[in-house]
N, CA, C, O and CB atoms as a CASP TS submission, in Angstrom:
PFRMAT TS
TARGET T0000
AUTHOR 0000-0000-0000
METHOD Language model
MODEL 1
PARENT N/A
ATOM      1  N   MET     1      81.118 133.785 116.465  1.00  0.00           N
ATOM      2  CA  MET     1      81.453 132.541 115.789  1.00  0.00           C
ATOM      3  C   MET     1      80.508 131.460 116.316  1.00  0.00           C
ATOM      4  O   MET     1      80.330 131.326 117.526  1.00  0.00           O
ATOM      5  CB  MET     1      82.962 132.150 116.016  1.00  0.00           C
ATOM      6  N   PRO     2      79.914 130.702 115.424  1.00  0.00           N
ATOM      7  CA  PRO     2      79.035 129.623 115.864  1.00  0.00           C
ATOM      8  C   PRO     2      79.787 128.583 116.692  1.00  0.00           C
ATOM      9  O   PRO     2      80.990 128.389 116.522  1.00  0.00           O
ATOM     10  CB  PRO     2      78.384 128.955 114.662  1.00  0.00           C
ATOM     11  N   MET     3      79.072 127.930 117.573  1.00  0.00           N
ATOM     12  CA  MET     3      79.678 126.952 118.478  1.00  0.00           C
ATOM     13  C   MET     3      80.307 125.785 117.712  1.00  0.00           C
ATOM     14  O   MET     3      81.371 125.303 118.099  1.00  0.00           O
ATOM     15  CB  MET     3      78.630 126.424 119.460  1.00  0.00           C
ATOM     16  N   ALA     4      79.676 125.331 116.646  1.00  0.00           N
ATOM     17  CA  ALA     4      80.221 124.210 115.860  1.00  0.00           C
ATOM     18  C   ALA     4      81.552 124.599 115.225  1.00  0.00           C
ATOM     19  O   ALA     4      82.483 123.795 115.199  1.00  0.00           O
ATOM     20  CB  ALA     4      79.219 123.771 114.764  1.00  0.00           C
ATOM     21  N   THR     5      81.648 125.808 114.720  1.00  0.00           N
ATOM     22  CA  THR     5      82.894 126.283 114.122  1.00  0.00           C
ATOM     23  C   THR     5      83.981 126.404 115.173  1.00  0.00           C
ATOM     24  O   THR     5      85.139 126.071 114.921  1.00  0.00           O
ATOM     25  CB  THR     5      82.681 127.630 113.428  1.00  0.00           C
ATOM     26  N   SER     6      83.610 126.878 116.344  1.00  0.00           N
ATOM     27  CA  SER     6      84.560 127.019 117.441  1.00  0.00           C
ATOM     28  C   SER     6      85.120 125.659 117.857  1.00  0.00           C
ATOM     29  O   SER     6      86.319 125.522 118.096  1.00  0.00           O
ATOM     30  CB  SER     6      83.893 127.708 118.637  1.00  0.00           C
ATOM     31  N   ARG     7      84.259 124.672 117.941  1.00  0.00           N
ATOM     32  CA  ARG     7      84.713 123.319 118.305  1.00  0.00           C
ATOM     33  C   ARG     7      85.631 122.737 117.232  1.00  0.00           C
ATOM     34  O   ARG     7      86.650 122.120 117.544  1.00  0.00           O
ATOM     35  CB  ARG     7      83.504 122.387 118.521  1.00  0.00           C
ATOM     36  N   ALA     8      85.260 122.939 115.963  1.00  0.00           N
ATOM     37  CA  ALA     8      86.083 122.424 114.861  1.00  0.00           C
ATOM     38  C   ALA     8      87.457 123.081 114.875  1.00  0.00           C
ATOM     39  O   ALA     8      88.467 122.410 114.663  1.00  0.00           O
ATOM     40  CB  ALA     8      85.389 122.664 113.500  1.00  0.00           C
ATOM     41  N   ASN     9      87.505 124.382 115.122  1.00  0.00           N
ATOM     42  CA  ASN     9      88.785 125.088 115.184  1.00  0.00           C
ATOM     43  C   ASN     9      89.642 124.595 116.339  1.00  0.00           C
ATOM     44  O   ASN     9      90.855 124.447 116.189  1.00  0.00           O
ATOM     45  CB  ASN     9      88.555 126.587 115.315  1.00  0.00           C
ATOM     46  N   ALA    10      89.033 124.342 117.481  1.00  0.00           N
ATOM     47  CA  ALA    10      89.774 123.852 118.643  1.00  0.00           C
ATOM     48  C   ALA    10      90.376 122.482 118.362  1.00  0.00           C
ATOM     49  O   ALA    10      91.515 122.211 118.743  1.00  0.00           O
ATOM     50  CB  ALA    10      88.862 123.786 119.873  1.00  0.00           C
ATOM     51  N   LYS    11      89.620 121.627 117.703  1.00  0.00           N
ATOM     52  CA  LYS    11      90.115 120.291 117.378  1.00  0.00           C
ATOM     53  C   LYS    11      91.273 120.362 116.388  1.00  0.00           C
ATOM     54  O   LYS    11      92.271 119.660 116.553  1.00  0.00           O
ATOM     55  CB  LYS    11      88.985 119.429 116.806  1.00  0.00           C
ATOM     56  N   LYS    12      91.149 121.201 115.363  1.00  0.00           N
ATOM     57  CA  LYS    12      92.207 121.343 114.363  1.00  0.00           C
ATOM     58  C   LYS    12      93.443 122.002 114.954  1.00  0.00           C
ATOM     59  O   LYS    12      94.565 121.625 114.617  1.00  0.00           O
ATOM     60  CB  LYS    12      91.706 122.152 113.171  1.00  0.00           C
ATOM     61  N   SER    13      93.254 122.977 115.826  1.00  0.00           N
ATOM     62  CA  SER    13      94.402 123.709 116.355  1.00  0.00           C
ATOM     63  C   SER    13      95.269 122.839 117.255  1.00  0.00           C
ATOM     64  O   SER    13      96.481 123.047 117.317  1.00  0.00           O
ATOM     65  CB  SER    13      93.933 124.930 117.119  1.00  0.00           C
ATOM     66  N   SER    14      94.687 121.878 117.950  1.00  0.00           N
ATOM     67  CA  SER    14      95.499 120.997 118.799  1.00  0.00           C
ATOM     68  C   SER    14      96.416 120.118 117.950  1.00  0.00           C
ATOM     69  O   SER    14      97.556 119.857 118.335  1.00  0.00           O
ATOM     70  CB  SER    14      94.594 120.117 119.684  1.00  0.00           C
ATOM     71  N   ILE    15      95.929 119.667 116.811  1.00  0.00           N
ATOM     72  CA  ILE    15      96.748 118.869 115.896  1.00  0.00           C
ATOM     73  C   ILE    15      97.783 119.756 115.216  1.00  0.00           C
ATOM     74  O   ILE    15      98.956 119.396 115.112  1.00  0.00           O
ATOM     75  CB  ILE    15      95.864 118.163 114.840  1.00  0.00           C
ATOM     76  N   ARG    16      97.335 120.913 114.757  1.00  0.00           N
ATOM     77  CA  ARG    16      98.219 121.833 114.057  1.00  0.00           C
ATOM     78  C   ARG    16      99.376 122.283 114.948  1.00  0.00           C
ATOM     79  O   ARG    16     100.501 122.427 114.470  1.00  0.00           O
ATOM     80  CB  ARG    16      97.434 123.044 113.566  1.00  0.00           C
ATOM     81  N   ALA    17      99.116 122.505 116.221  1.00  0.00           N
ATOM     82  CA  ALA    17     100.151 122.966 117.138  1.00  0.00           C
ATOM     83  C   ALA    17     101.261 121.929 117.281  1.00  0.00           C
ATOM     84  O   ALA    17     102.436 122.293 117.331  1.00  0.00           O
ATOM     85  CB  ALA    17      99.546 123.282 118.506  1.00  0.00           C
ATOM     86  N   ARG    18     100.917 120.668 117.345  1.00  0.00           N
ATOM     87  CA  ARG    18     101.933 119.612 117.469  1.00  0.00           C
ATOM     88  C   ARG    18     102.808 119.543 116.228  1.00  0.00           C
ATOM     89  O   ARG    18     104.023 119.372 116.331  1.00  0.00           O
ATOM     90  CB  ARG    18     101.268 118.252 117.713  1.00  0.00           C
ATOM     91  N   VAL    19     102.200 119.673 115.059  1.00  0.00           N
ATOM     92  CA  VAL    19     102.945 119.593 113.804  1.00  0.00           C
ATOM     93  C   VAL    19     103.805 120.837 113.616  1.00  0.00           C
ATOM     94  O   VAL    19     104.969 120.734 113.229  1.00  0.00           O
ATOM     95  CB  VAL    19     101.985 119.422 112.613  1.00  0.00           C
ATOM     96  N   GLU    20     103.248 121.995 113.882  1.00  0.00           N
ATOM     97  CA  GLU    20     103.977 123.244 113.663  1.00  0.00           C
ATOM     98  C   GLU    20     105.183 123.363 114.584  1.00  0.00           C
ATOM     99  O   GLU    20     106.192 123.950 114.191  1.00  0.00           O
ATOM    100  CB  GLU    20     103.053 124.435 113.868  1.00  0.00           C
ATOM    101  N   HIS    21     105.112 122.830 115.784  1.00  0.00           N
ATOM    102  CA  HIS    21     106.251 122.885 116.687  1.00  0.00           C
ATOM    103  C   HIS    21     107.429 122.067 116.142  1.00  0.00           C
ATOM    104  O   HIS    21     108.585 122.462 116.292  1.00  0.00           O
ATOM    105  CB  HIS    21     105.849 122.375 118.076  1.00  0.00           C
ATOM    106  N   VAL    22     107.135 120.948 115.520  1.00  0.00           N
ATOM    107  CA  VAL    22     108.194 120.118 114.936  1.00  0.00           C
ATOM    108  C   VAL    22     108.883 120.872 113.808  1.00  0.00           C
ATOM    109  O   VAL    22     110.111 120.900 113.739  1.00  0.00           O
ATOM    110  CB  VAL    22     107.621 118.776 114.415  1.00  0.00           C
ATOM    111  N   PHE    23     108.098 121.484 112.924  1.00  0.00           N
ATOM    112  CA  PHE    23     108.687 122.214 111.812  1.00  0.00           C
ATOM    113  C   PHE    23     109.450 123.439 112.295  1.00  0.00           C
ATOM    114  O   PHE    23     110.494 123.772 111.733  1.00  0.00           O
ATOM    115  CB  PHE    23     107.611 122.626 110.823  1.00  0.00           C
ATOM    116  N   ALA    24     108.956 124.111 113.316  1.00  0.00           N
ATOM    117  CA  ALA    24     109.663 125.266 113.866  1.00  0.00           C
ATOM    118  C   ALA    24     111.005 124.835 114.457  1.00  0.00           C
ATOM    119  O   ALA    24     112.008 125.530 114.299  1.00  0.00           O
ATOM    120  CB  ALA    24     108.805 125.968 114.940  1.00  0.00           C
ATOM    121  N   HIS    25     111.021 123.701 115.130  1.00  0.00           N
ATOM    122  CA  HIS    25     112.267 123.185 115.706  1.00  0.00           C
ATOM    123  C   HIS    25     113.269 122.865 114.594  1.00  0.00           C
ATOM    124  O   HIS    25     114.447 123.208 114.697  1.00  0.00           O
ATOM    125  CB  HIS    25     111.990 121.920 116.565  1.00  0.00           C
ATOM    126  N   GLN    26     112.804 122.218 113.551  1.00  0.00           N
ATOM    127  CA  GLN    26     113.688 121.878 112.446  1.00  0.00           C
ATOM    128  C   GLN    26     114.213 123.135 111.764  1.00  0.00           C
ATOM    129  O   GLN    26     115.382 123.200 111.384  1.00  0.00           O
ATOM    130  CB  GLN    26     112.961 120.993 111.436  1.00  0.00           C
ATOM    131  N   LYS    27     113.363 124.111 111.614  1.00  0.00           N
ATOM    132  CA  LYS    27     113.759 125.340 110.942  1.00  0.00           C
ATOM    133  C   LYS    27     114.793 126.106 111.769  1.00  0.00           C
ATOM    134  O   LYS    27     115.756 126.635 111.215  1.00  0.00           O
ATOM    135  CB  LYS    27     112.533 126.219 110.677  1.00  0.00           C
ATOM    136  N   ASN    28     114.603 126.169 113.070  1.00  0.00           N
ATOM    137  CA  ASN    28     115.516 126.914 113.925  1.00  0.00           C
ATOM    138  C   ASN    28     116.808 126.155 114.198  1.00  0.00           C
ATOM    139  O   ASN    28     117.889 126.741 114.144  1.00  0.00           O
ATOM    140  CB  ASN    28     114.839 127.248 115.228  1.00  0.00           C
ATOM    141  N   ARG    29     116.714 124.882 114.486  1.00  0.00           N
ATOM    142  CA  ARG    29     117.887 124.107 114.896  1.00  0.00           C
ATOM    143  C   ARG    29     118.751 123.677 113.722  1.00  0.00           C
ATOM    144  O   ARG    29     119.979 123.748 113.786  1.00  0.00           O
ATOM    145  CB  ARG    29     117.452 122.891 115.668  1.00  0.00           C
ATOM    146  N   TYR    30     118.107 123.232 112.650  1.00  0.00           N
ATOM    147  CA  TYR    30     118.850 122.665 111.531  1.00  0.00           C
ATOM    148  C   TYR    30     118.908 123.594 110.319  1.00  0.00           C
ATOM    149  O   TYR    30     119.486 123.239 109.292  1.00  0.00           O
ATOM    150  CB  TYR    30     118.233 121.355 111.130  1.00  0.00           C
ATOM    151  N   GLY    31     118.318 124.771 110.436  1.00  0.00           N
ATOM    152  CA  GLY    31     118.323 125.693 109.315  1.00  0.00           C
ATOM    153  C   GLY    31     117.538 125.164 108.129  1.00  0.00           C
ATOM    154  O   GLY    31     117.926 125.376 106.980  1.00  0.00           O
ATOM    155  N   LEU    32     116.452 124.485 108.397  1.00  0.00           N
ATOM    156  CA  LEU    32     115.657 123.885 107.326  1.00  0.00           C
ATOM    157  C   LEU    32     115.047 124.974 106.456  1.00  0.00           C
ATOM    158  O   LEU    32     114.214 125.760 106.907  1.00  0.00           O
ATOM    159  CB  LEU    32     114.551 122.978 107.906  1.00  0.00           C
ATOM    160  N   PHE    33     115.466 125.001 105.237  1.00  0.00           N
ATOM    161  CA  PHE    33     114.923 125.932 104.251  1.00  0.00           C
ATOM    162  C   PHE    33     114.945 125.193 102.932  1.00  0.00           C
ATOM    163  O   PHE    33     116.014 124.938 102.377  1.00  0.00           O
ATOM    164  CB  PHE    33     115.742 127.291 104.182  1.00  0.00           C
ATOM    165  N   ILE    34     113.792 124.853 102.434  1.00  0.00           N
ATOM    166  CA  ILE    34     113.717 124.031 101.234  1.00  0.00           C
ATOM    167  C   ILE    34     113.571 124.938 100.020  1.00  0.00           C
ATOM    168  O   ILE    34     112.523 125.540  99.783  1.00  0.00           O
ATOM    169  CB  ILE    34     112.537 123.023 101.318  1.00  0.00           C
ATOM    170  N   ARG    35     114.648 125.014  99.271  1.00  0.00           N
ATOM    171  CA  ARG    35     114.638 125.790  98.038  1.00  0.00           C
ATOM    172  C   ARG    35     115.366 124.961  96.999  1.00  0.00           C
ATOM    173  O   ARG    35     116.546 125.174  96.720  1.00  0.00           O
ATOM    174  CB  ARG    35     115.305 127.207  98.224  1.00  0.00           C
ATOM    175  N   THR    36     114.651 124.028  96.441  1.00  0.00           N
ATOM    176  CA  THR    36     115.245 123.122  95.464  1.00  0.00           C
ATOM    177  C   THR    36     114.418 123.132  94.192  1.00  0.00           C
ATOM    178  O   THR    36     113.287 123.617  94.168  1.00  0.00           O
ATOM    179  CB  THR    36     115.352 121.690  96.030  1.00  0.00           C
ATOM    180  N   ILE    37     114.996 122.595  93.151  1.00  0.00           N
ATOM    181  CA  ILE    37     114.272 122.432  91.901  1.00  0.00           C
ATOM    182  C   ILE    37     113.789 120.990  91.860  1.00  0.00           C
ATOM    183  O   ILE    37     114.593 120.058  91.880  1.00  0.00           O
ATOM    184  CB  ILE    37     115.168 122.783  90.650  1.00  0.00           C
ATOM    185  N   GLY    38     112.506 120.814  91.805  1.00  0.00           N
ATOM    186  CA  GLY    38     111.937 119.479  91.717  1.00  0.00           C
ATOM    187  C   GLY    38     111.398 118.983  93.039  1.00  0.00           C
ATOM    188  O   GLY    38     111.961 119.236  94.104  1.00  0.00           O
ATOM    189  N   LEU    39     110.315 118.284  92.942  1.00  0.00           N
ATOM    190  CA  LEU    39     109.639 117.754  94.120  1.00  0.00           C
ATOM    191  C   LEU    39     110.458 116.652  94.790  1.00  0.00           C
ATOM    192  O   LEU    39     110.457 116.547  96.016  1.00  0.00           O
ATOM    193  CB  LEU    39     108.262 117.223  93.739  1.00  0.00           C
ATOM    194  N   ALA    40     111.148 115.842  94.013  1.00  0.00           N
ATOM    195  CA  ALA    40     111.920 114.736  94.576  1.00  0.00           C
ATOM    196  C   ALA    40     113.042 115.246  95.475  1.00  0.00           C
ATOM    197  O   ALA    40     113.268 114.694  96.552  1.00  0.00           O
ATOM    198  CB  ALA    40     112.499 113.868  93.458  1.00  0.00           C
ATOM    199  N   ARG    41     113.742 116.283  95.049  1.00  0.00           N
ATOM    200  CA  ARG    41     114.818 116.836  95.875  1.00  0.00           C
ATOM    201  C   ARG    41     114.271 117.479  97.138  1.00  0.00           C
ATOM    202  O   ARG    41     114.862 117.347  98.210  1.00  0.00           O
ATOM    203  CB  ARG    41     115.627 117.859  95.081  1.00  0.00           C
ATOM    204  N   ALA    42     113.149 118.171  97.019  1.00  0.00           N
ATOM    205  CA  ALA    42     112.538 118.794  98.192  1.00  0.00           C
ATOM    206  C   ALA    42     112.090 117.720  99.183  1.00  0.00           C
ATOM    207  O   ALA    42     112.278 117.864 100.391  1.00  0.00           O
ATOM    208  CB  ALA    42     111.339 119.683  97.778  1.00  0.00           C
ATOM    209  N   GLU    43     111.502 116.655  98.669  1.00  0.00           N
ATOM    210  CA  GLU    43     111.053 115.566  99.532  1.00  0.00           C
ATOM    211  C   GLU    43     112.234 114.891 100.221  1.00  0.00           C
ATOM    212  O   GLU    43     112.153 114.547 101.401  1.00  0.00           O
ATOM    213  CB  GLU    43     110.259 114.538  98.723  1.00  0.00           C
ATOM    214  N   THR    44     113.321 114.703  99.497  1.00  0.00           N
ATOM    215  CA  THR    44     114.515 114.091 100.072  1.00  0.00           C
ATOM    216  C   THR    44     115.072 114.954 101.196  1.00  0.00           C
ATOM    217  O   THR    44     115.441 114.441 102.252  1.00  0.00           O
ATOM    218  CB  THR    44     115.582 113.872  98.993  1.00  0.00           C
ATOM    219  N   LYS    45     115.130 116.239 100.974  1.00  0.00           N
ATOM    220  CA  LYS    45     115.650 117.150 101.991  1.00  0.00           C
ATOM    221  C   LYS    45     114.767 117.126 103.239  1.00  0.00           C
ATOM    222  O   LYS    45     115.276 117.138 104.360  1.00  0.00           O
ATOM    223  CB  LYS    45     115.744 118.582 101.431  1.00  0.00           C
ATOM    224  N   LEU    46     113.465 117.093 103.053  1.00  0.00           N
ATOM    225  CA  LEU    46     112.537 117.054 104.174  1.00  0.00           C
ATOM    226  C   LEU    46     112.620 115.728 104.922  1.00  0.00           C
ATOM    227  O   LEU    46     112.554 115.709 106.151  1.00  0.00           O
ATOM    228  CB  LEU    46     111.114 117.291 103.687  1.00  0.00           C
ATOM    229  N   VAL    47     112.763 114.629 104.205  1.00  0.00           N
ATOM    230  CA  VAL    47     112.893 113.313 104.840  1.00  0.00           C
ATOM    231  C   VAL    47     114.165 113.249 105.681  1.00  0.00           C
ATOM    232  O   VAL    47     114.143 112.735 106.800  1.00  0.00           O
ATOM    233  CB  VAL    47     112.901 112.192 103.775  1.00  0.00           C
ATOM    234  N   LEU    48     115.258 113.761 105.160  1.00  0.00           N
ATOM    235  CA  LEU    48     116.508 113.757 105.917  1.00  0.00           C
ATOM    236  C   LEU    48     116.422 114.638 107.157  1.00  0.00           C
ATOM    237  O   LEU    48     116.969 114.289 108.203  1.00  0.00           O
ATOM    238  CB  LEU    48     117.657 114.220 105.034  1.00  0.00           C
ATOM    239  N   ALA    49     115.744 115.768 107.052  1.00  0.00           N
ATOM    240  CA  ALA    49     115.555 116.633 108.216  1.00  0.00           C
ATOM    241  C   ALA    49     114.693 115.937 109.265  1.00  0.00           C
ATOM    242  O   ALA    49     114.954 116.059 110.462  1.00  0.00           O
ATOM    243  CB  ALA    49     114.912 117.971 107.799  1.00  0.00           C
ATOM    244  N   ASN    50     113.671 115.208 108.826  1.00  0.00           N
ATOM    245  CA  ASN    50     112.812 114.476 109.763  1.00  0.00           C
ATOM    246  C   ASN    50     113.582 113.347 110.445  1.00  0.00           C
ATOM    247  O   ASN    50     113.413 113.120 111.643  1.00  0.00           O
ATOM    248  CB  ASN    50     111.581 113.908 109.034  1.00  0.00           C
ATOM    249  N   LEU    51     114.420 112.642 109.696  1.00  0.00           N
ATOM    250  CA  LEU    51     115.237 111.587 110.296  1.00  0.00           C
ATOM    251  C   LEU    51     116.188 112.156 111.345  1.00  0.00           C
ATOM    252  O   LEU    51     116.347 111.583 112.423  1.00  0.00           O
ATOM    253  CB  LEU    51     116.031 110.848 109.214  1.00  0.00           C
ATOM    254  N   THR    52     116.810 113.270 111.028  1.00  0.00           N
ATOM    255  CA  THR    52     117.723 113.901 111.973  1.00  0.00           C
ATOM    256  C   THR    52     116.990 114.298 113.247  1.00  0.00           C
ATOM    257  O   THR    52     117.482 114.072 114.352  1.00  0.00           O
ATOM    258  CB  THR    52     118.388 115.127 111.341  1.00  0.00           C
ATOM    259  N   CYS    53     115.831 114.882 113.088  1.00  0.00           N
ATOM    260  CA  CYS    53     115.038 115.298 114.246  1.00  0.00           C
ATOM    261  C   CYS    53     114.631 114.094 115.089  1.00  0.00           C
ATOM    262  O   CYS    53     114.689 114.144 116.317  1.00  0.00           O
ATOM    263  CB  CYS    53     113.792 116.071 113.793  1.00  0.00           C
ATOM    264  N   ASN    54     114.223 113.022 114.437  1.00  0.00           N
ATOM    265  CA  ASN    54     113.808 111.825 115.168  1.00  0.00           C
ATOM    266  C   ASN    54     114.981 111.159 115.888  1.00  0.00           C
ATOM    267  O   ASN    54     114.817 110.656 117.000  1.00  0.00           O
ATOM    268  CB  ASN    54     113.158 110.831 114.215  1.00  0.00           C
ATOM    269  N   PHE    55     116.155 111.151 115.268  1.00  0.00           N
ATOM    270  CA  PHE    55     117.332 110.607 115.944  1.00  0.00           C
ATOM    271  C   PHE    55     117.705 111.453 117.154  1.00  0.00           C
ATOM    272  O   PHE    55     118.085 110.916 118.195  1.00  0.00           O
ATOM    273  CB  PHE    55     118.515 110.524 114.976  1.00  0.00           C
ATOM    274  N   ASP    56     117.599 112.766 117.022  1.00  0.00           N
ATOM    275  CA  ASP    56     117.869 113.639 118.168  1.00  0.00           C
ATOM    276  C   ASP    56     116.902 113.362 119.316  1.00  0.00           C
ATOM    277  O   ASP    56     117.300 113.325 120.480  1.00  0.00           O
ATOM    278  CB  ASP    56     117.777 115.112 117.750  1.00  0.00           C
ATOM    279  N   ARG    57     115.649 113.171 118.983  1.00  0.00           N
ATOM    280  CA  ARG    57     114.656 112.865 120.018  1.00  0.00           C
ATOM    281  C   ARG    57     114.938 111.514 120.662  1.00  0.00           C
ATOM    282  O   ARG    57     114.798 111.362 121.876  1.00  0.00           O
ATOM    283  CB  ARG    57     113.239 112.878 119.426  1.00  0.00           C
ATOM    284  N   LEU    58     115.339 110.524 119.851  1.00  0.00           N
ATOM    285  CA  LEU    58     115.672 109.205 120.376  1.00  0.00           C
ATOM    286  C   LEU    58     116.844 109.300 121.346  1.00  0.00           C
ATOM    287  O   LEU    58     116.804 108.717 122.430  1.00  0.00           O
ATOM    288  CB  LEU    58     116.002 108.234 119.231  1.00  0.00           C
ATOM    289  N   ILE    59     117.877 110.024 120.964  1.00  0.00           N
ATOM    290  CA  ILE    59     119.042 110.190 121.836  1.00  0.00           C
ATOM    291  C   ILE    59     118.643 110.888 123.129  1.00  0.00           C
ATOM    292  O   ILE    59     119.076 110.494 124.212  1.00  0.00           O
ATOM    293  CB  ILE    59     120.149 110.987 121.119  1.00  0.00           C
ATOM    294  N   PHE    60     117.822 111.922 123.016  1.00  0.00           N
ATOM    295  CA  PHE    60     117.357 112.641 124.200  1.00  0.00           C
ATOM    296  C   PHE    60     116.634 111.701 125.155  1.00  0.00           C
ATOM    297  O   PHE    60     116.916 111.698 126.353  1.00  0.00           O
ATOM    298  CB  PHE    60     116.436 113.798 123.798  1.00  0.00           C
ATOM    299  N   HIS    61     115.701 110.901 124.637  1.00  0.00           N
ATOM    300  CA  HIS    61     114.921 110.003 125.485  1.00  0.00           C
ATOM    301  C   HIS    61     115.781 108.857 126.048  1.00  0.00           C
ATOM    302  O   HIS    61     115.576 108.427 127.184  1.00  0.00           O
ATOM    303  CB  HIS    61     113.741 109.431 124.690  1.00  0.00           C
ATOM    304  N   GLU    62     116.727 108.374 125.263  1.00  0.00           N
ATOM    305  CA  GLU    62     117.622 107.335 125.765  1.00  0.00           C
ATOM    306  C   GLU    62     118.486 107.841 126.912  1.00  0.00           C
ATOM    307  O   GLU    62     118.658 107.147 127.914  1.00  0.00           O
ATOM    308  CB  GLU    62     118.505 106.816 124.642  1.00  0.00           C
ATOM    309  N   ARG    63     119.026 109.034 126.772  1.00  0.00           N
ATOM    310  CA  ARG    63     119.838 109.615 127.851  1.00  0.00           C
ATOM    311  C   ARG    63     118.983 109.875 129.087  1.00  0.00           C
ATOM    312  O   ARG    63     119.419 109.655 130.218  1.00  0.00           O
ATOM    313  CB  ARG    63     120.506 110.927 127.384  1.00  0.00           C
ATOM    314  N   ARG    64     117.769 110.343 128.857  1.00  0.00           N
ATOM    315  CA  ARG    64     116.868 110.631 129.961  1.00  0.00           C
ATOM    316  C   ARG    64     116.509 109.365 130.746  1.00  0.00           C
ATOM    317  O   ARG    64     116.470 109.378 131.977  1.00  0.00           O
ATOM    318  CB  ARG    64     115.603 111.298 129.438  1.00  0.00           C
ATOM    319  N   SER    65     116.248 108.273 130.021  1.00  0.00           N
ATOM    320  CA  SER    65     115.889 107.019 130.697  1.00  0.00           C
ATOM    321  C   SER    65     117.121 106.385 131.369  1.00  0.00           C
ATOM    322  O   SER    65     116.979 105.678 132.367  1.00  0.00           O
ATOM    323  CB  SER    65     115.261 106.024 129.684  1.00  0.00           C
ATOM    324  N   ALA    66     118.319 106.631 130.833  1.00  0.00           N
ATOM    325  CA  ALA    66     119.526 106.088 131.445  1.00  0.00           C
ATOM    326  C   ALA    66     119.835 106.776 132.775  1.00  0.00           C
ATOM    327  O   ALA    66     120.405 106.158 133.675  1.00  0.00           O
ATOM    328  CB  ALA    66     120.710 106.234 130.492  1.00  0.00           C
ATOM    329  N   MET    67     119.468 108.031 132.900  1.00  0.00           N
ATOM    330  CA  MET    67     119.718 108.784 134.124  1.00  0.00           C
ATOM    331  C   MET    67     118.740 108.426 135.224  1.00  0.00           C
ATOM    332  O   MET    67     119.038 108.606 136.404  1.00  0.00           O
ATOM    333  CB  MET    67     119.651 110.263 133.848  1.00  0.00           C
ATOM    334  N   ALA    68     117.587 107.925 134.854  1.00  0.00           N
ATOM    335  CA  ALA    68     116.553 107.609 135.852  1.00  0.00           C
ATOM    336  C   ALA    68     116.807 106.307 136.563  1.00  0.00           C
ATOM    337  O   ALA    68     116.024 105.912 137.427  1.00  0.00           O
ATOM    338  CB  ALA    68     115.202 107.556 135.203  1.00  0.00           C
TER
END
């Protein structure tokens, strides 16, 4: 593999890993499975899952900072 391609893959994989971990967490914890008719319903379901995940993270960090 050429060096330029290797560098490009390394840069993309670091971003991809952060995003994929979030979706894996949502899929495992909240049972996220989008099977709806229409883009609007799918988007709504994904937005609600993201809000839930973000609230969970907020609660986690708030509890963590309260203990310190």
